[in-house]
C-alpha positions, -999 to +999 in steps of 0.1 A: +926-222+541+932-183+523+901-176+536+908-176+573+932-141+561+907-121+546+914-083+548+881-072+561+876-033+557+858-022+590+842+009+590+845+040+617+813+042+639+795+074+638+812+096+666+777+121+655+743+112+654+710+133+654+677+119+673+656+118+660+675+121+629+650+125+600+666+140+571+695+154+590+731+153+575+761+154+598+796+150+589+824+169+612+859+174+610+885+164+644+903+193+644+924+177+677+914+152+702+895+179+724+879+194+694+852+187+665+835+209+641+802+194+632+783+206+600+746+199+600+722+200+571+690+203+560+673+202+597+642+207+598+634+205+632+648+202+670+664+170+672+691+162+699+733+155+689+746+124+703+785+128+707+795+089+716+824+100+737+827+093+771+807+118+790+827+146+806+808+180+822+841+196+803+825+193+765+808+225+752+790+225+720+784+263+711+765+275+678+778+304+667+796+311+696+758+306+718+766+275+743+742+248+741+736+242+778+715+215+780+742+191+783+731+152+797+745+115+797+728+092+779+735+053+769+752+053+806+780+069+789+776+094+754+771+130+754+735+148+747+728+182+736+695+195+726+696+214+689+664+240+685+680+255+650+668+247+621+688+252+585+723+247+579+752+254+603+782+244+625+784+234+658+818+237+682+823+211+702+854+212+723+864+198+757+873+230+776+900+227+806+898+261+819+926+287+821+939+269+791+913+277+763 
């Protein structure tokens, strides 16, 4: 039976999400295993940026060079930052290991 061997296309899970995400569009580019640029569009109210990667305090998020300091653990494994900026903008997320960064 050939149906046992169907090629099922898997979709990549969303690495970044907004909570609440009403109307917010999130796209990201993986620059390296330790850096992502997240493009936020249509943010009309504050939201939480969720990064579904193992939580580590060395993950740093910045908007226009200003660090988001409210980095918390969510879902018992992931990273969360509160974002108050509205409109369209980029967030730079990096895993920083001083003094190499």
